[in-house]
Each structure stands twice: as C-alpha cells, then as structure tokens.
N, C-alpha and C positions, 0 to 999 in steps of 0.2 A: 805177361798174362793180364787179367783185368779183374776189377772188383765190381760186383753188381749189388747195389744197395737198395733194398726195399725200405724206404725211410721217410720220415716225417719232414714237412716243410712248414715253417712257421714264420709269422711276423712277430718279432720279439719287441715288446714295449718295456723298456728298462727304466725304472724309476729309482733315483737315489733318495734314500730316506735316512733319517737320523737313527732309527732303529726299526727292527721288524715289527709291524703292527701287531698289537695284542687283540684278542677277541673283542669285537664291538668298538674298537678304536678307530677314529678318523684321524688320518695323519697327512700332513702336507708334504709333498715331495719337494726336494731342492733342485732336481734336474730330471729331464726326460729325454730319452733317445730311442730311435727305432732301428732295429737291426734285422738282418736275415738270420733265422735260427731254426730250431727244431733239432732234436738229436740226430735225425737222419741227415739233414742238410749239413749240420756241423761235421759229421763224420765224413760225408762226401767231400766237403771242401778240404778238410784236414788231409785226407788220403790223396786228393788231387795235388795239394800243395806239397805233399811229400813225394811227388813224382810218380804216382800210380795212375793208371788209366781207370777212371771211375765212371760207371753208368748208373744214374739215379733212376729208381722206379718209384713213382709217387703221383700225387695229385694236388692241384691247387684249384681255387675258384677263379672266376673271371677277374677278381680283384688281386690276383696273385701273379700276373704276368711279370711284374718287376722282380719277383723272387726267382722265377725261372730264368730270367735274363741274367740276374746276378750270379746264379750258379754257373751258367754258361761262361760268363766272364772270368770266373775263378777256375775254369778248366774242366768242369764236370759235363759229361754228355747228358743232355736233357731230353733226348728224343722220346724217352719213355715216361715223361711226366705229362699226364693228361689234365685237361681243364674241365671241371665239372660245374654243374649248375648249383653250386653251394658256395659258402664263404671259405676262404683260405684259413687254415688254422692260425691261431695266435696264442701268445703267452704274455702274461703280465708278470714282470719280474721286479721284485723289490730288492735292492742291494743296500745294506746298512753300512755304517762307518767302519765296521770291522771286516767288511768284504763278505759277510755271510749273506745268503739270499733266500727268498721265498718265491715260489713260482706257482701261478695258476694257469692251467692249460685249457684252451677250448679246441677240441679235436678237429672240427670242421671237415675239410676234404680229406684229411689224413685217415679218417675212419671209413672212407667210402671208396678206396682204391679198387677199381674193377679187376677181377681175376684175369680178364682177357689181356690187360696191360702187362701183368706179371708174366703170363705165359708167352706173350709176344716177345717181351724183353729176353727172357731166359732161352728162347729158341735161338738166340744169337750167341749165347755163352758157349765157351769151350771147356772141355774136360780139364780140370786143374785150376780154373778160375775160382775166385772167392765169391761167395754169396754172404751178405751180412744183413741183419735186420735188428730191430729194437721193439719196444712195446708201445710206441706212439702211433702205430698204424694197425689196420686189419691185415689179415692174410699171413700172419707169422707162421703158423703151422703148415699151411698150404705151401708157402714159399720155401721153408726149410726142407719139407718132404720132397718137393719137386726138385730142388737144387741137389739134394743128396742123391736122388734117383738118377740125375743127369751126370753125376761124377764130379760135381763142384765141391770144393772145400767150404764148409758151412760154419759161419760165425754168428754169435748171438750176444747182444748187449742187453742184459736183463734189467732194463730201466725204461720208464718208471716201473718199479717192481710189482709183479703180479705172480704169485707162486704157481697158480694153476697154468698160466701161460708158459712159464718156464718149464714146468714138468711136462707139458705137452710137446715140447720140442727137444728135450734132452737126448732122445734116441737118435736124432738126426744131425746133431751138431758135433763139430770137431774142435771148436774153440768157444769158450764162454768167458765173458768178462763182466764183473760186477764189483760193487764196492763192499766194504766190510759190513755195513748195515744190511745190505741185500744178501750177502753171504750168510749172515746170521738168520735172516728171515727164511732163506731157502733151507738151511739146516733144520729150522723149526718145522718147516712144512714137509721135509723129506726124511728127516732123521739122519742125513748124510753130510759129512764134511765135504769141502771142495774136492779133496783128493779122492773121494769115494763115489763121485757122481757118474763115472764111466765115460767122461769127456776127456779126450786126449790132452788138451791144454786148457787150463783154467787160470785166469789172472784175477786176483782180488786186489783192487786198488785201495790204498790206505791213506789217501790225502797227503798231509805233510809228512807222513811216515813212509811214503814210497809205495811199493807194490810187492805182492807175493805171487810167484808163478808155480803152479802145480802141474807136473807132468808125470809120465810113467817113471822118470828117473828120480822123482821126489819133489821136494819143495825148495825153491830158491828165492831169497829175499833181495830186493833192490831198494837202495836208499833213495829218498827224494832229493831233489836239488833245492837248496834253501834260497828263497827269494822273499821279497816283501810284497805280498799279494794286495791287489786293489779290487779284483773281481774274480771269483772262482767259477762264474757261469761258463759253461762250455769247455772247461778244462778236461773233464773226463772224456768228452766226445773227441776232443783233440788228441788225447792220449790214444784212444781206441783207433782212430783213423790212421795215426802214425804207426801203430803196431801192425795193423793190417797192411798198410802200404809197404812196410819193411818186409813182411813175410811174402807179400805178393812179388816183391822185387828179388826174392831169394835170400834175404838176410837171415841169419840164425835168430832164434827167438830172443836170446840175450841182447844182441845188438839192436833188434827192433824195439825192445823194451827200453833200453838206455836212450835211444834216440827219441822215443815217445815221451820219456820223462823230461827231457830237455824241452820238447815242444810244449808239454803241459806247464812246465815252470815259466816259460815265456808267456804263455797264454794268461796266467793269473796276474801278470803285471799289466794287463790291458783291460780296458772297459769295452765290453761288447761280446758278440758271439761269432758267428761265421765270418763276419766282415773283417775280423782282426786276428784270425788264426795265422800263426807264423808260417812262412814258407821254408822249404828245405835249406836254402842258403842261410837264412837267419838261424835255423836250428844248428846247422853244422858250425857256424861261426860263434855260437853261444859258448862262453867260457865262464864257469863259476866254481 
C-alpha cells in the first residue's frame, strides 16, 4: 500500500548552546548547522527509510527547491509538493548540553498549501492506503475528512499541540499519536483519557520511559531502549514514521512499535533532523 502525508517542510537551523536561553538573554551559539526538517518531512523520510511508499503533500517557496530535491533523494514521492510565491518554512532550534531543545517555527508555505493539491494527490490514493497529517500545515480537517470518505486509514500526530484542531479531526481518525504532555492537555480540553477518545489506536509517547498503546483490547506499555542521547530533535517524528511504515507493510502494532522504538533510540544519538534518520537496515541491526 502507500502513505499519503499532508506535512510540513522546513529548513532547520540548529544552534548548539550552553543552555536554553532565558527570557531577555542574549546567548552565543557554539555551533550551527542547517538540516531538512519539519514534522511532516521528518515523518515522510522516516517512513520511506522504513521501506514504505511515501507520497508527500505540501508546499515550499522558491527558496525551497533544495528541500524538495532532498526528499526525493531519500525516497519520498514529491510530485504533490507545490512551489508558492512565499518563503519556505523554517525553524530555529537551540540544543543545550543536556540534549534538550527549544524550537521557534515560522510557518511560511506550510500554512498556504492549496486545497487543489490535496485533492489531486488523494485522487491517486487507493482504499486501504494511509493518510497522515500533523499541526504544522493548513487543511488538517479537510484532509482527514476527505481521506476517511475515500476509505483510507487516517492517522494524526497531534503536534504542535492545539486542542481545537485535535477535537476537529477526532471523528475521522483511526490512529492518534501524541506525547504525555499533549495527552494531558487533550484530557483537560475534552475531559477524556486516551482510551476514551473513540479512536481505534492511540499511542502516547513517554520519552525515556517508552510508550503506551491504547486499543480496544486495553493498554499495553512498551519500554524505551536506553541510549546516551545527544539531540532529541526529530525523535518523535522518526518514531511515528516507523510505526506507520510498519502498519502499512502489514506488521502487527506491537512489532511496529518495537521497531519504531529502535529507530527513535538511534535517532537521539545523532545531531540533526530528516537528514540523519536511520534506515531500516540500521534499525534491524541495532542491538541494545
């Protein structure tokens, strides 16, 4: 089958800093690198590197041709990435000595994806394909509603968190993934725990404590793989992409999650975002 990802595409400017800047503080960085990023692009690359057929739906500015080319080189179908008369989205990421990060996003083209591009892309989708989106673009509700109507399996990564956006798509999605902070925020907004949302499969990621999977059969916990992290940026997106790729390839959820935990563990030992996501052979060879 295939994965159709309505997703963000960013230029990630990553600064190494001695600590996360405080309010009003001017801080000199000790290093700077530029990577391909954005939650959508990260998920597309992760799923493609996990051996899924991935079609990315999105937008860049005229300054973003390099990002589109990079996605293509990583195995992502880029035919449905349009170029707009605006700037490509970018993120400023500060990573401190403890591998914690702070991120500032400029949405750029990600917030202006034309509905026609989405409709054209999904006209090629097949019943049973996966559709996935996040909160860094426009058209989430439109995309999930259309994909559900067409018989696609619909996934949603609830980040960056916005309670109203999540509530707007809950009736259309089959799979929801969010972290423990986002799960608490969603409970505050809806009054419902993850198990009560009416979504067939919900994964709550717990960072170094692993992940919880909620299904109609109940709750199942998965322990994290212990590593020495150097940069946590993109680890959650890598996990999500690997879970979806596993499901798309017909793996059971348990096996998909365990494989994704390995990929996420490898990811946090590397500096960068989409450009350093591990491929399936690395994940399968990883022993810890």
